[in-house]
C-alpha positions, 0 to 999 in steps of 0.5 A, spaced: 069 036 510 076 033 508 081 038 505 082 036 498 090 035 496 093 036 489 100 033 487 104 038 482 110 035 478 114 041 476 116 047 479 116 052 473 110 057 471 105 052 470 106 048 476 107 054 480 101 058 477 096 051 479 099 051 486 098 059 487 090 058 485 089 051 488 092 054 495 088 060 494 081 056 493 082 051 499 087 045 497 093 042 500 098 042 495 105 038 494 110 040 489 115 035 486 121 038 482 126 034 479 131 039 480 135 039 486 133 047 488 128 052 485 131 054 478 132 061 477 135 064 471 133 063 464 131 067 458 126 072 456 119 070 457 113 075 457 106 076 459 101 077 454 093 077 452 089 074 458 095 072 462 095 080 464 089 079 467 091 073 471 097 076 473 092 082 476 088 077 479 094 074 483 096 081 485 103 081 482 102 085 476 106 091 479 111 086 482 113 083 475 113 089 471 118 092 476 122 086 474 122 088 466 129 086 463 130 093 460 129 092 453 126 097 449 124 095 442 126 090 437 130 091 431 132 087 425 140 088 423 144 086 417 151 082 418 154 089 419 150 090 425 146 096 421 139 096 423 134 094 417 127 094 420 124 095 427 118 091 429 112 095 433 113 095 440 108 100 442 103 097 447 103 092 452 103 086 447 108 089 442 114 085 440 118 087 446 112 086 451 110 091 457 111 085 461 118 082 459 121 079 464 126 073 465 123 066 466 126 065 473 124 072 475 117 071 474 117 064 477 120 066 483 115 072 484 109 067 484 113 062 489 114 068 493 107 069 493 105 062 495 101 061 501 105 055 505 106 049 501 110 042 501 115 042 496 120 036 494 126 038 490 131 033 487 125 027 486 121 025 480 114 021 480 116 013 479 109 011 479 101 013 479 095 009 481 089 012 479 083 010 483 076 011 483 076 016 490 083 018 490 090 017 486 097 015 489 103 017 487 110 014 488 116 018 487 123 015 485 126 016 492 120 012 495 115 017 497 108 015 497 103 021 496 095 020 496 091 025 493 085 028 489 089 030 483 095 030 480 097 036 476 103 034 471 107 040 469 114 037 467 115 041 461 116 038 454 120 032 455 115 030 461 116 023 462 110 022 467 106 024 461 109 019 456 108 014 461 101 015 463 098 018 456 103 013 451 101 013 444 096 019 445 102 024 445 104 027 438 111 030 437 111 035 432 118 037 430 119 043 427 127 042 425 129 048 429 135 048 434 135 053 439 141 055 444 140 059 449 145 062 454 147 068 458 154 072 456 158 078 458 155 085 456 159 089 452 159 097 450 156 095 443 150 092 446 144 097 447 137 096 450 134 093 444 133 086 442 137 085 436 136 080 431 140 078 425 138 073 420 144 070 416 145 065 410 145 058 411 138 058 415 142 061 421 140 067 426 143 070 432 139 074 437 142 079 443 137 081 448 139 086 454 137 083 461 136 087 468 143 083 471 148 087 467 149 081 462 146 079 455 141 074 453 144 070 447 140 065 442 143 062 436 137 058 432 138 055 426 134 050 421 135 045 418 136 043 426 140 038 429 137 034 435 143 036 440 139 035 447 142 028 448 149 030 447 154 032 453 154 040 453 161 040 450 160 036 444 153 039 442 157 046 443 162 044 438 157 042 433 154 049 434 160 052 433 161 048 426 154 050 424 156 058 425 163 057 422 164 064 418 157 066 420 160 073 422 156 079 426 156 077 433 157 069 432 164 068 435 163 072 441 156 068 443 160 062 441 165 064 446 161 066 451 157 060 451 163 056 452 163 059 459 156 060 461 153 057 467 146 056 464 146 054 457 140 051 454 139 047 448 132 045 445 130 042 439 123 045 438 118 040 438 110 042 439 106 037 443 099 036 441 094 031 444 087 029 443 086 030 451 089 033 457 086 029 462 085 022 464 081 020 471 085 024 476 091 026 472 091 033 468 096 036 464 098 043 464 103 048 460 108 045 456 107 038 458 100 038 455 101 043 449 108 046 448 107 051 443 115 053 442 118 060 442 116 060 434 109 060 436 110 064 443 106 065 449 108 059 452 109 063 459 102 066 458 099 060 457 102 057 463 100 062 467 093 062 465 092 054 465 093 054 473 088 060 474 083 056 469 084 049 472 083 052 479 077 056 477 073 050 475 075 045 480 072 050 485 066 050 481 065 043 481 068 040 488 068 033 488 067 032 481 074 032 477 071 029 471 067 035 469 072 040 472 077 038 468 073 037 462 071 045 462 078 047 464 080 043 457 074 046 453 076 053 456 084 053 454 084 049 448 082 055 443 088 059 446 093 053 445 090 051 438 091 059 436 098 059 438 100 052 435 097 054 428 103 056 425 103 060 418 104 055 412 112 056 410 114 059 416 120 055 417 123 057 410 121 065 411 124 065 418 130 061 416 132 063 409 138 058 406 141 063 401 143 070 399 137 070 395 132 068 400 135 073 405 134 078 400 127 076 399 126 076 407 129 083 407 124 086 402 118 082 406 121 085 413 121 092 410 114 091 408 111 088 414 114 094 418 112 100 414 108 105 417 102 103 413 102 095 415 104 096 422 097 095 425 097 088 421 104 086 424 103 088 431 097 083 431 102 078 429 105 079 436 098 078 440 098 071 443 094 068 449 089 073 446 081 072 446 075 076 446 072 071 451 071 073 459 076 069 464 071 065 468 070 068 475 075 068 480 074 062 485 072 064 492 078 065 496 079 061 502 086 062 504 091 067 504 
C-alpha cells in the first residue's frame, strides 16, 4: 500500500502539531515555511483545556512545563504601578496558566520531537491543483509536490487560504492594535504579569520570561492597521498614541526601538463556513483566528493537529469524511472562543477617566473572593466535556 503524503504550509504550532500526528500515524510529510529558518522567540502562549491532554499524548507535557516563563500571577496596576486587583491564577487554567511558555519554546519542543520529515524553508505555495486522486502543489521556487492532502496552517494572513477559499473568508476586525516585543529587564520587574489600563483606550503589559528579559505589549483601541507599514513609521505612530501615557510607556517604546522581535497586529478574527475543500484543509489561525482577546489560539492549534490525524487514520482513503469529522469536532471549541462578550471592547479599553474608574470598580468586584470562581471560568478556553477521539494507531516512532 502506498504511503500517504501530506504537504503542510506553515511551521508554527498548528502545522507542527499536524506534522507530528500525521507522521505518527504513517504519513510522509513535507513542511513548507515562508520564513528562511525556524522561528524561535515570540510572546507568551499557554496550553489550556483539552490541549493539555493532547500534549500528554504527545509525551511532551513535562518538557513544556519545564520551559515555563517563570510568571507566577497576574495583577492589574494603576498608572503609579500600584496593584489594584489580582486575577485568579490558581489551578492549571488560571490567568497565568500552569503551562505558560513562549511561542517559540512550544513550537521548538514539538519540532525536536518530530520523526524525520522534509522541511522546506524560505518558500511559499504559488499554485494548487486539486484532483480526484491527489493534489499538486507548486511552490514559488518551482518545487512541484504531489500529495494526498494539503494542510494550510499559515496564520491569520494566509495567502493560500485566500486564493483557494476566496469570498468564503470573513474577516471580522476588532479595531484593536497590539504591539509585541522583548525589552531589557529592570529591577522594577517582578515575576507577575502586570497589566495597566490608561485613558484613551490604551493598555501596557509587562511579563517575565525565562530568558532574563521582559515581554512587553502595547494595546489600544480604537486601533490603527499598521501591519503594512515599515517598522520605523509604525512605531512612530504608536509613540504618538502613547504620548503622555505614563507608567512604563516611555521605557517600552524605547525598548521597542531596539528590539529585534517587534510584531504588530491589527486584531482580526477569521470566520469561515467550512475549513476544507477537496483535499485541502485549514488549521489554526488560518481557519479560525480567535485573536489574543479570545485567547486559546495555541491550545486550539495544538488540538487541531491531533484531531485531524485521528480522523484521517479512522477513514483511510476517504479524506472527505475524515475532514468533515475533523471540522465537526473542532468547531464547537472554536465557536466558544470566538463568541466575545457584548461590549468587551469598551470594557477592555475605556476612553475617559470616568470609564477607567468604572472599569476599576468592576475589576475589584470580579476579583473579590466571593466572585473568584466565576472570574476563573473566564480564563477557561479550549475546554470541553467531550472526550477526545481515541488516539490514532501509532505506526511510526
